N, C-alpha and C positions, 0 to 999 in steps of 0.2 A: 758684847760676850756670845759665845756661841751654844754657852747649856741652857740659856734661858730659852722658855718653849718660844716664844716669839721669834726669837733671832732663827729658828729651824724651820717658823712656818716663813719668816721670810727668805732663807735659803732654799726651801724646796719651791718656792715662787721664781727665785732667780733661776733654778735650773730645768723648771720647767719652760720660763721663757726662751731661757737659753738651748733645748734641744730645737726651738721651732728655726733656730739658723740650720738645722741639719739634716730636715728631713721638708719634702715637698708638702705645699699646704694644700693640694688639690692638682688634679690630671684633669686634661682638657682635652677631651678627643673630638677630631674633626674624624670628614672620611677620611684624606690623604694619610694626616697624620697625629699624633699624640705628644701630646705638651705638655712639663710638670711646671705648676707654680709653685715657686721658691718664694721665699723669704723677701726674694730683690725684684721679685716678679720671674717672667718669661724670657731667658736669658737671649739673646740677639733677635728679640720678636718685641718686647712690652718688659720696660724695668721701673720699677713699681717701689722709688725711692722713700718715697714718704711711709712706706712699713717698714721698710729695714730701718730710717731713721727713729721712726715710734718704738719699735721694737728693741733697738740699742740702747735708746733712752730707759724703757722700763726695766734693762736687765741689768743698768749702771745705776737707777735708784735703789730697787731693790739688793743689790750688792752695795752700795754708799750707806743704807737705812739698819744693815746689822753693824757697821762696826758706830753708828751712832747712837750705842745704848747709855751715856751719860747725857746724854742732850734728849731725855726722853717725848720733851715738845715738837721739836724738828724732828724727831722719829715719825711721832704723830702726823704732823703736817704734810713729812716726804711720803710715807704710806698711802695717804691719803690723795694726793697727787698722783701717786703710781695707778689709785684703784681707778681713778678718772681715766687716766691714760690706757690704761687696758681695756677700758669699755671702748672708748675711742678706738685704740689698736683692733680690737672684733668688727667692728663697722667699717672702719677702713679696708680691713683682708677682704672682708662677705663685699664691698662695693668693689677694690680692685679685681679679684674674678671674677666674680659678674659680669663688669664691664668690661674684660679681656674675653671672658667667655662670649657673652654677645656680636665683637668684632669679627672675631674668629668663626662664630655661627659653629658653634663646638658644646659637645656633655659637657656639663661639669663633674667629677666624682669629689666631692671633699674628703678630706682626709682626717683623721683623729686629731692628728695635732691641733687642728683650729679649735678644739676644746681646752688647748690649755692656757688659754689666757682666761677664759670662765672658771679653771681650777683655781691657777695660781691669784684671780682675784677673790676665791675663797676664802685661800689660803692668805693674800693680806687681811682682810676683813678679821680673819683668826689673829692676826698677828697686830694687830689695832684694836681689838679688844684688849688682847694681854698689857698692849700698852698703855694702856689706860686704866688697867688696874694696877700693876707697877707705878704709873704717877699717882693715884688714889691714894696707893698704901704710904707712899713716902711723903705726902702731902699731910696725912694724920698723923704721920710719928714727928713732922716738926711741930703739932700743938702744943703750946704747956698743958700741962694736966694741971 
């Protein structure tokens, strides 16, 4: 259900990760030319398929987690897995940009978009806390009084 606060957090996480597909992650400037590092790398120069695949997986898991509101334990597990993937994506993006900058001998200018996985990570953590609170509330009501 979208009216639950944790669903809104997961939706925010999905939107932030989805925005990464539309904006450049960094600009690499050499003496001759300037390149834009997109989610899939630098077109025709360097392809960063692992970054594209990982960002796609993160976006899909965030979207699927929204609709698993009846299976809270599965939602918790997927959110934790998604948070680990977000940490991996941040490291992989940084590594891909820096390795390509060294290859091209370019100056790197990072975009604000690189902070989106970190913000999505915080939103996922907030969703995880609220899903846990829901689970605790449901379990407390199941007890015989």
